[in-house]
N, C-alpha and C positions, 0 to 999 in steps of 0.2 A: 561144627564143620571142620574137616581135616585139611590143614594146610599142606599142599603137595611137596613143599620144601622139607617137611619133616616125615621121617619114616613112620608108617602106621605099625605099631609094635604091640605084641601081646603083653599081658601082665608079667612082670618079672617073676622068677629069675630068668635071665638070658645073658649072653656074653656080647661084649663089644670089642672090636678090633679098631684101635685108634692109630691112624697112619698120618703122621705129621711130616711135611716135606718142604724143602726149598728147591724150587725148580732150577735146573741148569739153563744155560742159554740155548742149548740144542733142543729143538722142539719137534723135529722131523718125525712124524708118525705118532706123536704122543696123543693127540686128541682122538685119533681113530682107535688106538690101542686102549685108551681109557674108556671109551664108549663100549668097546667090545668086552672089556673086563666087567663092566657093570651089567651088561647083558648076560655074560657067562655066569657071573656070581649068582644072579637071580634064578638061574636054573639049578643051582646046587642044593642038595638036600640040607635042610637046616638053616638056609638063608632066610633072614627076617626083614632086612631092609638096609638102606644106606642114606647117609646125609653127608654133604660135602660142600666146602667153601674154599676159595682161593683169593688172595688179595692181589693188588696190582704189582706188587714187588715179587710175586711168585711163591709166597708162603701159603701153604694149604693144609687143611685138615680134612680127612675123610674118615668117617666112623661107619663101619659096617657092623651089623647086628646078626648074631647067630644063636641058634638054639642050644648048642653044646660045644665043648672043646673039641670033640671028635669032628664036628662039622667044620670047624676052623682049620683043623689039621688037614682034612680032606681038601679043602679049598687051597691051602698053601701048597699041597702036593699036586694039584691039578696041572696037567702038562702044559696047556696053553698059558695058564697063569704063571707057571715057572719061567717060561720064555719072556713074558712081560716083565717079571721081576728082574731078570737078568738084564734086559734092555734098560730098565729104570736105573739100575745100579751103574751101568756103563755110561749111559747117555743123558738121561732125563732129570736126574736128581743130583744136586750138589751135596745135599745132606738129607737124611730122613731118620725118623724114629718110629718104631712100631710098639704099641703097648696093647696088652690084652687084659680086659677087666670083666669081672662078673657084676652085672647090674642087679642089685638087690631091691632097689626102690626106684620108681619113676613117677613123676607127676608134672603137670604143666598148666598153663592158663590158655584158654581159648579167647579169641577176640570177641 
């Protein structure tokens, strides 16, 4: 049985975009924009899924999965996503890091 907290992914290889962030104190519009970005990403060619978590102090990690580097580049360049990125840099994040990795192997355990 698939746990909905985990992305249902194909067999590797594929790519992950790891976005680690510390939230700023300003949150106006953040939740609405984050939900819209998840909705919009899911419509992009090459999108495979997402997993995300945030702690009470505001540190979070979101990992999105993509079929190719070209799909990641297209998502980064998507106009509405670019506006959200700019708002995040200006208002919502005190600090963030973004990493892109190729997933070569994947395995897990089911309950």
